[in-house]
N, C-alpha and C positions, 0 to 999 in steps of 0.2 A: 595667860596673867596680867591683870591690870599694871598700865602705865599710863601716866603723862604725858604728851609725846611732845617734846621737844622743837621748836620751829624748825631749827636748818636740818632735820632730820627728816621734814617735810621736804623740804627746798635740796633738798640731796637726792631725794625720790625722784622728785620730778626731771629732775635735770639730767641723771643719767641711769638706764635700767640694769640691776642689780640685786646685790638680797635685801639693801634696806627698803623699796619696791615689793618684794618680795614679802617681807617681814611685814608688812603697812598691809599687805592684805589679807594676809591670813586670820583663820578665822579662829585662832589657839588666842586674839591679845585682843586684849578688850584694850579702845588709844581713848584719851579725854586728852582734850586740850584747851585751854580759858577762850574767853570766845574771842579773844584780838589774837588767833592765828591765823587766820581767811581776810584780818583786815589787816594783818601783815604781812602777806603773803602778797596782796594786791598793788602795795607799797612797793615792789620787789618783780612783779612779773614780769615785766619789757624784761630786767637784766637777768630771768632766769630762763626765760624762751629763746633768750639769746644765747644762753650758753646750753641751753638745753639738744641733744640728738636725738629727743627724739621728737615726730611730723608735731604742728599744732594739733588734728585731731588724733594723735595720739598721749599728746600732752593733757589736754583737756577730757578725754574720758579717763583718764589718770584719777586728776583731779576731781572730778567728778563722785569717780567710784572713796579715794579718797574720805570726799565730805559726808557720805553714805556710811564707812567706815570709823571716823571719828568724833566723837561725844564730845560736845561746845558747853562749856558751865559758863553760866553770867556770871560777872563779873560781883555782882552781888550774893554770889554764895562761895565764894570764892574771901571775901576784904576782911571776914573774922579771921582767916588764918595769914592774914600779909603780916600782922606783924610780928609773929610767932617765927615765918617762915625770913625777915626782912634782919633777925638776930645770927642767923647761920649763911643769910647770903653771901654769896665773892664777888654777885656783883647784881647792882640794883634789877637789870634786868633779867636774872635771873629770881626772883624774889617770886613774882607770880606762879611761876612751877615749881618750885617749893612749897606755896601754900594749898593750890591744889591737891599733891599731894599728901599732905595735909589733910587735908578737906578727903579726899578719896582713901585715906591710907593707903598709898600704893608706892611704887615704886617709879623711877620715870628715864627718860629714853632720851639718851644725851649724849653726845661724842663728848663735852667739853667738858676737859681733865682740871679744872680748877671749879665745876660745879662737884665732879665727884672729889678732888682732894682736901679740900677746905672745911670739909661740915663732914657727921657722921647719922644725922638723925634721920635722908634718904638715899637709900639704894641708888645710887646711878648708875644704868647701865648703859656702856659705850657698844656698839654690833655686835664684834666681839663674842662680850662676857654674856650677853641676853643671848647666843647661839646656842651658846657652850648652857647656860643654865639653862633654859627649855629644851633643848635639844628640834627648835621650830623647826629645819630642816628635813627631817623625818618622817617619813609617812605617820 
């Protein structure tokens, strides 16, 4: 399944072990993100490190693995879809994720209820729905 991943999903996976981290490394998902995802992460790295239950070594090993799992899409490829996304985006910060979903003809993985409920053009899956929809935790 092809999904655009919201930054908050990445942050949640890095903070604690659980289903989010497990799904992020699943070979059943094709994950995509705008190029600023890891730049955004760098801004909050110290805060995330303070909150994590992982050792620094485990944290950086997972981060490296996620960098391999997530395909980064350059801004120049997303720009043609920004105006279309802006028209339906409930928050300016969500516009780029919607634009990327339009570009890739994909869904979004996000726990943002407002993003899910405020527009009907792009399907937004919170983790619970993603698990049910794809049976990802079954072998």
